[in-house]
All heavy atoms as TSV, in Angstrom:
chain	resi	resn	atom	element	x	y	z
A	1	MET	N	N	39.084	-35.490	79.822
A	1	MET	CA	C	39.018	-36.923	79.677
A	1	MET	C	C	39.599	-37.585	80.921
A	1	MET	O	O	40.571	-37.109	81.498
A	1	MET	CB	C	39.857	-37.342	78.481
A	1	MET	CG	C	39.189	-37.765	77.188
A	1	MET	SD	S	37.460	-37.970	77.173
A	1	MET	CE	C	37.354	-39.621	76.660
A	2	ALA	N	N	39.034	-38.698	81.277
A	2	ALA	CA	C	39.537	-39.449	82.423
A	2	ALA	C	C	40.809	-40.188	82.008
A	2	ALA	O	O	40.885	-40.740	80.912
A	2	ALA	CB	C	38.492	-40.434	82.899
A	3	PRO	N	N	41.818	-40.194	82.868
A	3	PRO	CA	C	43.089	-40.819	82.488
A	3	PRO	C	C	43.012	-42.338	82.350
A	3	PRO	O	O	43.711	-42.916	81.533
A	3	PRO	CB	C	44.036	-40.423	83.617
A	3	PRO	CG	C	43.158	-40.098	84.775
A	3	PRO	CD	C	41.873	-39.623	84.198
A	4	ASN	N	N	42.177	-42.980	83.148
A	4	ASN	CA	C	42.080	-44.443	83.107
A	4	ASN	C	C	40.716	-44.866	82.591
A	4	ASN	O	O	39.703	-44.239	82.873
A	4	ASN	CB	C	42.296	-45.038	84.506
A	4	ASN	CG	C	43.694	-44.771	85.017
A	4	ASN	OD1	O	44.641	-44.749	84.240
A	4	ASN	ND2	N	43.822	-44.543	86.312
A	5	LYS	N	N	40.730	-45.957	81.856
A	5	LYS	CA	C	39.476	-46.468	81.290
A	5	LYS	C	C	38.872	-47.465	82.273
A	5	LYS	O	O	39.284	-48.608	82.353
A	5	LYS	CB	C	39.778	-47.144	79.948
A	5	LYS	CG	C	38.584	-47.704	79.255
A	5	LYS	CD	C	38.117	-46.741	78.203
A	5	LYS	CE	C	37.055	-47.396	77.343
A	5	LYS	NZ	N	35.749	-46.973	77.670
A	6	THR	N	N	37.902	-47.011	83.047
A	6	THR	CA	C	37.210	-47.884	83.996
A	6	THR	C	C	35.717	-47.642	83.858
A	6	THR	O	O	35.280	-46.660	83.253
A	6	THR	CB	C	37.617	-47.591	85.449
A	6	THR	OG1	O	37.199	-46.260	85.768
A	6	THR	CG2	C	39.110	-47.741	85.670
A	7	ASP	N	N	34.938	-48.551	84.396
A	7	ASP	CA	C	33.487	-48.390	84.335
A	7	ASP	C	C	33.027	-47.128	85.059
A	7	ASP	O	O	32.120	-46.436	84.611
A	7	ASP	CB	C	32.795	-49.606	84.946
A	7	ASP	CG	C	32.928	-50.830	84.036
A	7	ASP	OD1	O	33.202	-50.655	82.844
A	7	ASP	OD2	O	32.753	-51.955	84.535
A	8	ALA	N	N	33.679	-46.818	86.173
A	8	ALA	CA	C	33.297	-45.622	86.930
A	8	ALA	C	C	33.587	-44.364	86.123
A	8	ALA	O	O	32.772	-43.430	86.072
A	8	ALA	CB	C	34.032	-45.585	88.261
A	9	ASN	N	N	34.750	-44.334	85.468
A	9	ASN	CA	C	35.084	-43.166	84.642
A	9	ASN	C	C	34.163	-43.070	83.435
A	9	ASN	O	O	33.796	-41.972	83.016
A	9	ASN	CB	C	36.545	-43.230	84.184
A	9	ASN	CG	C	37.506	-42.961	85.316
A	9	ASN	OD1	O	37.155	-42.354	86.318
A	9	ASN	ND2	N	38.735	-43.424	85.168
A	10	ASP	N	N	33.792	-44.196	82.858
A	10	ASP	CA	C	32.859	-44.194	81.731
A	10	ASP	C	C	31.507	-43.635	82.164
A	10	ASP	O	O	30.913	-42.812	81.473
A	10	ASP	CB	C	32.670	-45.604	81.175
A	10	ASP	CG	C	33.888	-46.096	80.412
A	10	ASP	OD1	O	34.761	-45.272	80.084
A	10	ASP	OD2	O	33.957	-47.317	80.154
A	11	ALA	N	N	31.020	-44.083	83.305
A	11	ALA	CA	C	29.735	-43.604	83.812
A	11	ALA	C	C	29.795	-42.116	84.094
A	11	ALA	O	O	28.853	-41.372	83.778
A	11	ALA	CB	C	29.354	-44.382	85.072
A	12	ASP	N	N	30.897	-41.666	84.649
A	12	ASP	CA	C	31.068	-40.239	84.943
A	12	ASP	C	C	31.070	-39.430	83.643
A	12	ASP	O	O	30.441	-38.374	83.549
A	12	ASP	CB	C	32.357	-40.011	85.722
A	12	ASP	CG	C	32.485	-38.577	86.181
A	12	ASP	OD1	O	31.483	-38.024	86.673
A	12	ASP	OD2	O	33.597	-38.009	86.029
A	13	GLY	N	N	31.768	-39.941	82.630
A	13	GLY	CA	C	31.829	-39.249	81.346
A	13	GLY	C	C	30.474	-39.183	80.668
A	13	GLY	O	O	30.085	-38.146	80.117
A	14	LEU	N	N	29.720	-40.270	80.724
A	14	LEU	CA	C	28.383	-40.277	80.133
A	14	LEU	C	C	27.440	-39.341	80.881
A	14	LEU	O	O	26.614	-38.652	80.271
A	14	LEU	CB	C	27.819	-41.696	80.124
A	14	LEU	CG	C	28.484	-42.667	79.145
A	14	LEU	CD1	C	27.969	-44.076	79.364
A	14	LEU	CD2	C	28.269	-42.218	77.716
A	15	ALA	N	N	27.558	-39.318	82.186
A	15	ALA	CA	C	26.724	-38.408	82.980
A	15	ALA	C	C	27.044	-36.956	82.625
A	15	ALA	O	O	26.137	-36.119	82.513
A	15	ALA	CB	C	26.944	-38.656	84.465
A	16	HIS	N	N	28.315	-36.654	82.430
A	16	HIS	CA	C	28.716	-35.295	82.071
A	16	HIS	C	C	28.143	-34.918	80.700
A	16	HIS	O	O	27.631	-33.805	80.516
A	16	HIS	CB	C	30.243	-35.174	82.062
A	16	HIS	CG	C	30.726	-33.819	81.676
A	16	HIS	ND1	N	30.534	-32.720	82.472
A	16	HIS	CD2	C	31.377	-33.386	80.575
A	16	HIS	CE1	C	31.045	-31.654	81.874
A	16	HIS	NE2	N	31.573	-32.042	80.716
A	17	LEU	N	N	28.208	-35.836	79.733
A	17	LEU	CA	C	27.647	-35.562	78.410
A	17	LEU	C	C	26.137	-35.326	78.486
A	17	LEU	O	O	25.601	-34.452	77.793
A	17	LEU	CB	C	27.940	-36.725	77.456
A	17	LEU	CG	C	29.386	-36.893	77.020
A	17	LEU	CD1	C	29.547	-38.151	76.188
A	17	LEU	CD2	C	29.852	-35.681	76.242
A	18	ALA	N	N	25.453	-36.093	79.334
A	18	ALA	CA	C	24.013	-35.915	79.489
A	18	ALA	C	C	23.692	-34.572	80.136
A	18	ALA	O	O	22.704	-33.918	79.777
A	18	ALA	CB	C	23.427	-37.055	80.312
A	19	GLU	N	N	24.523	-34.142	81.074
A	19	GLU	CA	C	24.289	-32.857	81.754
A	19	GLU	C	C	24.390	-31.687	80.792
A	19	GLU	O	O	23.576	-30.770	80.830
A	19	GLU	CB	C	25.304	-32.666	82.885
A	19	GLU	CG	C	25.037	-33.492	84.115
A	19	GLU	CD	C	26.135	-33.352	85.148
A	19	GLU	OE1	O	27.117	-32.613	84.898
A	19	GLU	OE2	O	26.024	-33.989	86.200
A	20	VAL	N	N	25.403	-31.704	79.940
A	20	VAL	CA	C	25.617	-30.563	79.039
A	20	VAL	C	C	24.794	-30.674	77.767
A	20	VAL	O	O	24.772	-29.749	76.960
A	20	VAL	CB	C	27.114	-30.390	78.691
A	20	VAL	CG1	C	27.909	-30.054	79.926
A	20	VAL	CG2	C	27.666	-31.597	77.998
A	21	GLY	N	N	24.111	-31.812	77.561
A	21	GLY	CA	C	23.264	-31.972	76.387
A	21	GLY	C	C	24.039	-32.275	75.117
A	21	GLY	O	O	23.571	-32.002	74.020
A	22	PHE	N	N	25.230	-32.807	75.241
A	22	PHE	CA	C	26.070	-33.107	74.084
A	22	PHE	C	C	25.807	-34.527	73.591
A	22	PHE	O	O	26.638	-35.407	73.645
A	22	PHE	CB	C	27.544	-32.938	74.451
A	22	PHE	CG	C	28.461	-33.013	73.267
A	22	PHE	CD1	C	28.482	-32.000	72.327
A	22	PHE	CD2	C	29.305	-34.095	73.087
A	22	PHE	CE1	C	29.327	-32.063	71.244
A	22	PHE	CE2	C	30.149	-34.161	72.004
A	22	PHE	CZ	C	30.163	-33.147	71.077
A	23	TYR	N	N	24.606	-34.742	73.145
A	23	TYR	CA	C	24.212	-36.027	72.573
A	23	TYR	C	C	22.995	-35.777	71.707
A	23	TYR	O	O	22.375	-34.730	71.768
A	23	TYR	CB	C	23.889	-37.053	73.668
A	23	TYR	CG	C	22.659	-36.716	74.476
A	23	TYR	CD1	C	21.425	-37.223	74.118
A	23	TYR	CD2	C	22.733	-35.868	75.575
A	23	TYR	CE1	C	20.289	-36.908	74.836
A	23	TYR	CE2	C	21.598	-35.544	76.300
A	23	TYR	CZ	C	20.393	-36.069	75.930
A	23	TYR	OH	O	19.266	-35.753	76.634
A	24	ARG	N	N	22.673	-36.718	70.880
A	24	ARG	CA	C	21.447	-36.596	70.111
A	24	ARG	C	C	20.667	-37.896	70.230
A	24	ARG	O	O	21.247	-38.976	70.373
A	24	ARG	CB	C	21.716	-36.255	68.658
A	24	ARG	CG	C	22.303	-37.350	67.854
A	24	ARG	CD	C	22.608	-36.893	66.435
A	24	ARG	NE	N	23.337	-37.970	65.804
A	24	ARG	CZ	C	22.998	-38.538	64.669
A	24	ARG	NH1	N	21.974	-38.088	63.993
A	24	ARG	NH2	N	23.689	-39.521	64.184
A	25	GLU	N	N	19.391	-37.749	70.169
A	25	GLU	CA	C	18.531	-38.920	70.289
A	25	GLU	C	C	18.601	-39.726	69.003
A	25	GLU	O	O	18.728	-39.172	67.917
A	25	GLU	CB	C	17.089	-38.497	70.532
A	25	GLU	CG	C	16.867	-37.870	71.892
A	25	GLU	CD	C	15.402	-37.568	72.129
A	25	GLU	OE1	O	14.552	-38.316	71.613
A	25	GLU	OE2	O	15.125	-36.582	72.817
A	26	VAL	N	N	18.513	-41.013	69.161
A	26	VAL	CA	C	18.469	-41.900	68.000
A	26	VAL	C	C	17.246	-42.796	68.128
A	26	VAL	O	O	16.773	-43.083	69.222
A	26	VAL	CB	C	19.745	-42.764	67.883
A	26	VAL	CG1	C	20.949	-41.899	67.611
A	26	VAL	CG2	C	19.952	-43.601	69.122
A	27	TRP	N	N	16.730	-43.212	66.989
A	27	TRP	CA	C	15.599	-44.120	66.969
A	27	TRP	C	C	16.117	-45.520	66.705
A	27	TRP	O	O	16.981	-45.723	65.864
A	27	TRP	CB	C	14.603	-43.730	65.884
A	27	TRP	CG	C	13.935	-42.429	66.176
A	27	TRP	CD1	C	14.312	-41.189	65.756
A	27	TRP	CD2	C	12.790	-42.233	66.998
A	27	TRP	NE1	N	13.474	-40.232	66.253
A	27	TRP	CE2	C	12.517	-40.853	67.018
A	27	TRP	CE3	C	11.961	-43.084	67.700
A	27	TRP	CZ2	C	11.451	-40.311	67.715
A	27	TRP	CZ3	C	10.896	-42.541	68.393
A	27	TRP	CH2	C	10.649	-41.165	68.395
A	28	ILE	N	N	15.608	-46.463	67.434
A	28	ILE	CA	C	15.993	-47.843	67.187
A	28	ILE	C	C	14.827	-48.553	66.515
A	28	ILE	O	O	13.669	-48.152	66.670
A	28	ILE	CB	C	16.394	-48.577	68.481
A	28	ILE	CG1	C	15.237	-48.607	69.481
A	28	ILE	CG2	C	17.624	-47.952	69.093
A	28	ILE	CD1	C	15.481	-49.509	70.658
A	29	LYS	N	N	15.155	-49.576	65.762
A	29	LYS	CA	C	14.110	-50.310	65.066
A	29	LYS	C	C	13.326	-51.152	66.065
A	29	LYS	O	O	13.845	-51.567	67.083
A	29	LYS	CB	C	14.720	-51.202	63.996
A	29	LYS	CG	C	15.369	-50.402	62.900
A	29	LYS	CD	C	15.899	-51.292	61.823
A	29	LYS	CE	C	16.508	-50.440	60.737
A	29	LYS	NZ	N	17.039	-51.217	59.645
A	30	GLY	N	N	12.104	-51.427	65.703
A	30	GLY	CA	C	11.250	-52.225	66.563
A	30	GLY	C	C	11.644	-53.697	66.538
A	30	GLY	O	O	12.363	-54.165	65.653
A	31	THR	N	N	11.169	-54.422	67.501
A	31	THR	CA	C	11.474	-55.844	67.619
A	31	THR	C	C	10.978	-56.619	66.412
A	31	THR	O	O	11.671	-57.491	65.891
A	31	THR	CB	C	10.836	-56.414	68.901
A	31	THR	OG1	O	11.252	-55.631	70.011
A	31	THR	CG2	C	11.266	-57.846	69.121
A	32	VAL	N	N	9.792	-56.279	65.929
A	32	VAL	CA	C	9.211	-56.998	64.790
A	32	VAL	C	C	10.055	-56.783	63.540
A	32	VAL	O	O	10.355	-57.734	62.808
A	32	VAL	CB	C	7.747	-56.555	64.548
A	32	VAL	CG1	C	7.202	-57.184	63.290
A	32	VAL	CG2	C	6.890	-56.903	65.746
A	33	SER	N	N	10.462	-55.545	63.281
A	33	SER	CA	C	11.262	-55.281	62.080
A	33	SER	C	C	12.629	-55.955	62.174
A	33	SER	O	O	13.151	-56.439	61.165
A	33	SER	CB	C	11.418	-53.779	61.842
A	33	SER	OG	O	12.153	-53.180	62.876
A	34	MET	N	N	13.218	-56.013	63.359
A	34	MET	CA	C	14.499	-56.710	63.516
A	34	MET	C	C	14.327	-58.208	63.299
A	34	MET	O	O	15.180	-58.861	62.697
A	34	MET	CB	C	15.108	-56.427	64.890
A	34	MET	CG	C	15.641	-55.025	65.026
A	34	MET	SD	S	16.690	-54.735	66.459
A	34	MET	CE	C	15.623	-55.134	67.799
A	35	LEU	N	N	13.214	-58.763	63.768
A	35	LEU	CA	C	12.938	-60.183	63.574
A	35	LEU	C	C	12.767	-60.502	62.089
A	35	LEU	O	O	13.344	-61.474	61.581
A	35	LEU	CB	C	11.684	-60.596	64.348
A	35	LEU	CG	C	11.224	-62.033	64.158
A	35	LEU	CD1	C	12.279	-63.004	64.670
A	35	LEU	CD2	C	9.903	-62.266	64.849
A	36	ILE	N	N	12.004	-59.670	61.391
A	36	ILE	CA	C	11.796	-59.883	59.956
A	36	ILE	C	C	13.119	-59.789	59.209
A	36	ILE	O	O	13.421	-60.621	58.347
A	36	ILE	CB	C	10.771	-58.872	59.405
A	36	ILE	CG1	C	9.392	-59.189	59.956
A	36	ILE	CG2	C	10.761	-58.874	57.884
A	36	ILE	CD1	C	8.346	-58.144	59.653
A	37	ARG	N	N	13.920	-58.809	59.529
A	37	ARG	CA	C	15.217	-58.645	58.862
A	37	ARG	C	C	16.112	-59.852	59.117
A	37	ARG	O	O	16.818	-60.328	58.222
A	37	ARG	CB	C	15.889	-57.369	59.348
A	37	ARG	CG	C	17.176	-57.062	58.638
A	37	ARG	CD	C	17.778	-55.774	59.187
A	37	ARG	NE	N	19.051	-55.516	58.583
A	37	ARG	CZ	C	19.259	-54.611	57.651
A	37	ARG	NH1	N	18.266	-53.868	57.221
A	37	ARG	NH2	N	20.454	-54.432	57.148
A	38	THR	N	N	16.087	-60.372	60.337
A	38	THR	CA	C	16.883	-61.552	60.676
A	38	THR	C	C	16.421	-62.765	59.883
A	38	THR	O	O	17.242	-63.514	59.348
A	38	THR	CB	C	16.784	-61.839	62.186
A	38	THR	OG1	O	17.241	-60.701	62.901
A	38	THR	CG2	C	17.615	-63.038	62.576
A	39	LEU	N	N	15.108	-62.955	59.792
A	39	LEU	CA	C	14.572	-64.092	59.051
A	39	LEU	C	C	14.876	-63.988	57.557
A	39	LEU	O	O	15.225	-64.983	56.913
A	39	LEU	CB	C	13.066	-64.219	59.277
A	39	LEU	CG	C	12.658	-64.639	60.686
A	39	LEU	CD1	C	11.140	-64.595	60.829
A	39	LEU	CD2	C	13.189	-66.027	61.014
A	40	VAL	N	N	14.759	-62.806	56.990
A	40	VAL	CA	C	15.066	-62.611	55.576
A	40	VAL	C	C	16.554	-62.885	55.321
A	40	VAL	O	O	16.917	-63.534	54.338
A	40	VAL	CB	C	14.672	-61.190	55.117
A	40	VAL	CG1	C	15.243	-60.862	53.753
A	40	VAL	CG2	C	13.167	-61.039	55.106
A	41	GLY	N	N	17.404	-62.417	56.211
A	41	GLY	CA	C	18.833	-62.677	56.074
A	41	GLY	C	C	19.163	-64.153	56.188
A	41	GLY	O	O	19.983	-64.683	55.429
A	42	ALA	N	N	18.508	-64.849	57.120
A	42	ALA	CA	C	18.740	-66.283	57.297
A	42	ALA	C	C	18.266	-67.054	56.070
A	42	ALA	O	O	18.929	-67.995	55.620
A	42	ALA	CB	C	18.021	-66.783	58.545
A	43	ARG	N	N	17.132	-66.636	55.501
A	43	ARG	CA	C	16.623	-67.305	54.293
A	43	ARG	C	C	17.584	-67.112	53.133
A	43	ARG	O	O	17.873	-68.058	52.397
A	43	ARG	CB	C	15.242	-66.755	53.922
A	43	ARG	CG	C	14.660	-67.419	52.697
A	43	ARG	CD	C	13.282	-66.836	52.359
A	43	ARG	NE	N	12.689	-67.523	51.242
A	43	ARG	CZ	C	12.926	-67.211	49.963
A	43	ARG	NH1	N	13.759	-66.224	49.665
A	43	ARG	NH2	N	12.357	-67.895	48.992
A	44	ALA	N	N	18.090	-65.914	52.962
A	44	ALA	CA	C	19.036	-65.646	51.874
A	44	ALA	C	C	20.298	-66.490	52.035
A	44	ALA	O	O	20.820	-67.046	51.059
A	44	ALA	CB	C	19.386	-64.161	51.845
A	45	LYS	N	N	20.769	-66.602	53.260
A	45	LYS	CA	C	21.965	-67.410	53.533
A	45	LYS	C	C	21.702	-68.888	53.222
A	45	LYS	O	O	22.547	-69.566	52.623
A	45	LYS	CB	C	22.361	-67.237	54.997
A	45	LYS	CG	C	23.622	-67.908	55.395
A	45	LYS	CD	C	24.798	-67.089	54.966
A	45	LYS	CE	C	26.046	-67.600	55.675
A	45	LYS	NZ	N	27.218	-66.898	55.232
A	46	MET	N	N	20.534	-69.385	53.622
A	46	MET	CA	C	20.186	-70.783	53.357
A	46	MET	C	C	20.088	-71.054	51.855
A	46	MET	O	O	20.567	-72.079	51.367
A	46	MET	CB	C	18.867	-71.145	54.033
A	46	MET	CG	C	18.943	-71.240	55.536
A	46	MET	SD	S	19.911	-72.632	56.082
A	46	MET	CE	C	18.837	-73.963	55.620
A	47	LEU	N	N	19.468	-70.140	51.100
A	47	LEU	CA	C	19.368	-70.319	49.656
A	47	LEU	C	C	20.748	-70.336	49.004
A	47	LEU	O	O	20.998	-71.108	48.073
A	47	LEU	CB	C	18.509	-69.221	49.040
A	47	LEU	CG	C	17.014	-69.322	49.296
A	47	LEU	CD1	C	16.291	-68.124	48.705
A	47	LEU	CD2	C	16.456	-70.605	48.722
A	48	LYS	N	N	21.636	-69.504	49.491
A	48	LYS	CA	C	23.000	-69.477	48.957
A	48	LYS	C	C	23.710	-70.803	49.228
A	48	LYS	O	O	24.375	-71.362	48.344
A	48	LYS	CB	C	23.781	-68.323	49.591
A	48	LYS	CG	C	25.166	-68.152	49.043
A	48	LYS	CD	C	25.844	-66.944	49.665
A	48	LYS	CE	C	27.262	-66.785	49.142
A	48	LYS	NZ	N	27.945	-65.656	49.755
A	49	ILE	N	N	23.529	-71.342	50.425
A	49	ILE	CA	C	24.149	-72.621	50.788
A	49	ILE	C	C	23.579	-73.751	49.934
A	49	ILE	O	O	24.325	-74.606	49.441
A	49	ILE	CB	C	23.953	-72.902	52.292
A	49	ILE	CG1	C	24.787	-71.939	53.126
A	49	ILE	CG2	C	24.317	-74.347	52.625
A	49	ILE	CD1	C	24.480	-71.962	54.601
A	50	VAL	N	N	22.256	-73.754	49.742
A	50	VAL	CA	C	21.617	-74.795	48.925
A	50	VAL	C	C	22.137	-74.739	47.493
A	50	VAL	O	O	22.443	-75.774	46.887
A	50	VAL	CB	C	20.074	-74.647	48.964
A	50	VAL	CG1	C	19.417	-75.475	47.885
A	50	VAL	CG2	C	19.546	-75.029	50.325
A	51	THR	N	N	22.257	-73.537	46.943
A	51	THR	CA	C	22.753	-73.380	45.578
A	51	THR	C	C	24.196	-73.866	45.463
A	51	THR	O	O	24.545	-74.588	44.530
A	51	THR	CB	C	22.660	-71.907	45.145
A	51	THR	OG1	O	21.301	-71.486	45.254
A	51	THR	CG2	C	23.140	-71.718	43.716
A	52	GLN	N	N	25.039	-73.495	46.419
A	52	GLN	CA	C	26.432	-73.927	46.389
A	52	GLN	C	C	26.546	-75.446	46.498
A	52	GLN	O	O	27.329	-76.075	45.777
A	52	GLN	CB	C	27.222	-73.267	47.520
A	52	GLN	CG	C	27.479	-71.794	47.304
A	52	GLN	CD	C	28.181	-71.148	48.487
A	52	GLN	OE1	O	28.217	-71.701	49.580
A	52	GLN	NE2	N	28.730	-69.966	48.260
A	53	LEU	N	N	25.766	-76.034	47.382
A	53	LEU	CA	C	25.795	-77.484	47.556
A	53	LEU	C	C	25.307	-78.195	46.299
A	53	LEU	O	O	25.903	-79.182	45.851
A	53	LEU	CB	C	24.950	-77.883	48.763
A	53	LEU	CG	C	24.949	-79.356	49.138
A	53	LEU	CD1	C	26.361	-79.830	49.435
A	53	LEU	CD2	C	24.054	-79.589	50.333
A	54	SER	N	N	24.237	-77.691	45.699
A	54	SER	CA	C	23.706	-78.270	44.471
A	54	SER	C	C	24.746	-78.209	43.351
A	54	SER	O	O	24.956	-79.194	42.630
A	54	SER	CB	C	22.438	-77.518	44.059
A	54	SER	OG	O	21.985	-77.944	42.807
A	55	ASN	N	N	25.400	-77.081	43.219
A	55	ASN	CA	C	26.435	-76.940	42.196
A	55	ASN	C	C	27.615	-77.863	42.460
A	55	ASN	O	O	28.204	-78.417	41.527
A	55	ASN	CB	C	26.909	-75.492	42.109
A	55	ASN	CG	C	25.861	-74.584	41.512
A	55	ASN	OD1	O	24.951	-75.033	40.826
A	55	ASN	ND2	N	25.978	-73.297	41.776
A	56	GLN	N	N	27.971	-78.033	43.711
A	56	GLN	CA	C	29.068	-78.934	44.073
A	56	GLN	C	C	28.729	-80.379	43.697
A	56	GLN	O	O	29.549	-81.090	43.132
A	56	GLN	CB	C	29.349	-78.836	45.576
A	56	GLN	CG	C	30.554	-79.610	46.045
A	56	GLN	CD	C	31.867	-78.978	45.601
A	56	GLN	OE1	O	31.928	-77.768	45.423
A	56	GLN	NE2	N	32.860	-79.782	45.392
A	57	ILE	N	N	27.512	-80.804	43.995
A	57	ILE	CA	C	27.078	-82.164	43.660
A	57	ILE	C	C	27.046	-82.354	42.142
A	57	ILE	O	O	27.524	-83.372	41.621
A	57	ILE	CB	C	25.698	-82.461	44.290
A	57	ILE	CG1	C	25.835	-82.544	45.808
A	57	ILE	CG2	C	25.108	-83.751	43.729
A	57	ILE	CD1	C	24.520	-82.593	46.551
A	58	ARG	N	N	26.502	-81.355	41.410
A	58	ARG	CA	C	26.469	-81.444	39.956
A	58	ARG	C	C	27.874	-81.530	39.382
A	58	ARG	O	O	28.133	-82.289	38.443
A	58	ARG	CB	C	25.744	-80.226	39.374
A	58	ARG	CG	C	24.239	-80.288	39.567
A	58	ARG	CD	C	23.499	-79.074	39.012
A	58	ARG	NE	N	23.834	-78.808	37.636
A	58	ARG	CZ	C	24.468	-77.715	37.192
A	58	ARG	NH1	N	24.830	-76.778	38.051
A	58	ARG	NH2	N	24.705	-77.545	35.933
A	59	GLY	N	N	28.812	-80.780	39.946
A	59	GLY	CA	C	30.196	-80.813	39.482
A	59	GLY	C	C	30.841	-82.171	39.703
A	59	GLY	O	O	31.565	-82.676	38.837
A	60	CYS	N	N	30.585	-82.762	40.864
A	60	CYS	CA	C	31.132	-84.094	41.162
A	60	CYS	C	C	30.546	-85.139	40.222
A	60	CYS	O	O	31.262	-86.025	39.734
A	60	CYS	CB	C	30.845	-84.481	42.610
A	60	CYS	SG	S	31.786	-83.546	43.803
A	61	MET	N	N	29.253	-85.056	39.950
A	61	MET	CA	C	28.607	-86.026	39.069
A	61	MET	C	C	29.120	-85.871	37.637
A	61	MET	O	O	29.282	-86.858	36.912
A	61	MET	CB	C	27.089	-85.865	39.130
A	61	MET	CG	C	26.513	-86.272	40.484
A	61	MET	SD	S	24.755	-85.988	40.618
A	61	MET	CE	C	24.127	-87.266	39.563
A	62	LYS	N	N	29.385	-84.633	37.221
A	62	LYS	CA	C	29.883	-84.376	35.869
A	62	LYS	C	C	31.256	-85.019	35.671
A	62	LYS	O	O	31.585	-85.471	34.568
A	62	LYS	CB	C	29.951	-82.867	35.630
A	62	LYS	CG	C	30.204	-82.475	34.205
A	62	LYS	CD	C	30.106	-80.964	34.058
A	62	LYS	CE	C	30.294	-80.561	32.605
A	62	LYS	NZ	N	30.193	-79.108	32.451
A	63	THR	N	N	32.048	-85.075	36.734
A	63	THR	CA	C	33.363	-85.712	36.669
A	63	THR	C	C	33.237	-87.169	36.243
A	63	THR	O	O	34.088	-87.692	35.532
A	63	THR	CB	C	34.060	-85.628	38.046
A	63	THR	OG1	O	34.151	-84.271	38.429
A	63	THR	CG2	C	35.443	-86.235	38.004
A	64	PHE	N	N	32.175	-87.828	36.656
A	64	PHE	CA	C	31.961	-89.239	36.343
A	64	PHE	C	C	31.034	-89.441	35.147
A	64	PHE	O	O	30.545	-90.541	34.902
A	64	PHE	CB	C	31.405	-89.969	37.569
A	64	PHE	CG	C	32.367	-89.963	38.717
A	64	PHE	CD1	C	32.168	-89.137	39.801
A	64	PHE	CD2	C	33.501	-90.767	38.696
A	64	PHE	CE1	C	33.061	-89.112	40.857
A	64	PHE	CE2	C	34.403	-90.755	39.746
A	64	PHE	CZ	C	34.181	-89.931	40.825
A	65	GLY	N	N	30.760	-88.376	34.396
A	65	GLY	CA	C	29.987	-88.487	33.170
A	65	GLY	C	C	28.489	-88.377	33.333
A	65	GLY	O	O	27.749	-88.616	32.387
A	66	LEU	N	N	28.014	-88.057	34.496
A	66	LEU	CA	C	26.580	-87.894	34.727
A	66	LEU	C	C	26.234	-86.404	34.695
A	66	LEU	O	O	26.533	-85.668	35.620
A	66	LEU	CB	C	26.176	-88.495	36.075
A	66	LEU	CG	C	26.467	-89.982	36.257
A	66	LEU	CD1	C	26.253	-90.371	37.707
A	66	LEU	CD2	C	25.580	-90.803	35.350
A	67	VAL	N	N	25.638	-85.961	33.604
A	67	VAL	CA	C	25.305	-84.546	33.462
A	67	VAL	C	C	23.868	-84.334	33.923
A	67	VAL	O	O	22.934	-84.909	33.368
A	67	VAL	CB	C	25.480	-84.075	32.008
A	67	VAL	CG1	C	25.102	-82.617	31.875
A	67	VAL	CG2	C	26.911	-84.296	31.556
A	68	VAL	N	N	23.714	-83.520	34.945
A	68	VAL	CA	C	22.396	-83.223	35.505
A	68	VAL	C	C	22.070	-81.777	35.145
A	68	VAL	O	O	22.883	-80.883	35.391
A	68	VAL	CB	C	22.387	-83.399	37.038
A	68	VAL	CG1	C	21.044	-83.052	37.622
A	68	VAL	CG2	C	22.800	-84.812	37.400
A	69	PRO	N	N	20.910	-81.530	34.548
A	69	PRO	CA	C	20.569	-80.143	34.201
A	69	PRO	C	C	20.365	-79.301	35.459
A	69	PRO	O	O	20.016	-79.812	36.518
A	69	PRO	CB	C	19.279	-80.269	33.406
A	69	PRO	CG	C	18.699	-81.574	33.802
A	69	PRO	CD	C	19.849	-82.456	34.165
A	70	GLN	N	N	20.570	-78.014	35.278
A	70	GLN	CA	C	20.390	-77.081	36.396
A	70	GLN	C	C	18.927	-76.982	36.764
A	70	GLN	O	O	18.056	-76.945	35.887
A	70	GLN	CB	C	20.923	-75.712	35.993
A	70	GLN	CG	C	21.589	-74.981	37.103
A	70	GLN	CD	C	22.260	-73.715	36.599
A	70	GLN	OE1	O	22.050	-73.286	35.486
A	70	GLN	NE2	N	23.067	-73.119	37.431
A	71	ALA	N	N	18.620	-76.935	38.054
A	71	ALA	CA	C	17.245	-76.827	38.522
A	71	ALA	C	C	16.767	-75.398	38.338
A	71	ALA	O	O	17.528	-74.447	38.489
A	71	ALA	CB	C	17.159	-77.218	39.983
A	72	HIS	N	N	15.496	-75.251	38.009
A	72	HIS	CA	C	14.901	-73.929	37.872
A	72	HIS	C	C	14.148	-73.613	39.148
A	72	HIS	O	O	13.203	-74.291	39.515
A	72	HIS	CB	C	13.956	-73.869	36.664
A	72	HIS	CG	C	14.665	-74.069	35.371
A	72	HIS	ND1	N	15.455	-73.095	34.813
A	72	HIS	CD2	C	14.738	-75.137	34.535
A	72	HIS	CE1	C	15.959	-73.537	33.677
A	72	HIS	NE2	N	15.550	-74.792	33.502
A	73	ARG	N	N	14.571	-72.574	39.829
A	73	ARG	CA	C	13.939	-72.194	41.087
A	73	ARG	C	C	12.930	-71.081	40.821
A	73	ARG	O	O	13.196	-70.174	40.054
A	73	ARG	CB	C	14.984	-71.713	42.076
A	73	ARG	CG	C	15.984	-72.803	42.395
A	73	ARG	CD	C	16.578	-72.553	43.766
A	73	ARG	NE	N	17.643	-73.491	44.017
A	73	ARG	CZ	C	17.461	-74.683	44.534
A	73	ARG	NH1	N	16.271	-75.089	44.859
A	73	ARG	NH2	N	18.482	-75.492	44.735
A	74	PRO	N	N	11.793	-71.151	41.483
A	74	PRO	CA	C	10.775	-70.087	41.298
A	74	PRO	C	C	11.190	-68.789	41.931
A	74	PRO	O	O	11.994	-68.666	42.751
A	74	PRO	CB	C	9.541	-70.643	41.987
A	74	PRO	CG	C	9.972	-71.767	42.846
A	74	PRO	CD	C	11.317	-72.199	42.367
């Protein structure tokens, strides 16, 4: 192991690992699948925020005697 953590020592260490074959190949996901996953995650987060906000508004209205039924989402 290199005594100091520097970019040069890191590069040297990685080169040594590549020389001796002490690594394994990994597959990365494609750009399209990462984009879809990001969009699905963003949609889930937005739905959670909308639900929390709706419940907060209903709770505030209930304090003043205005009872609003829960919305049914498809």
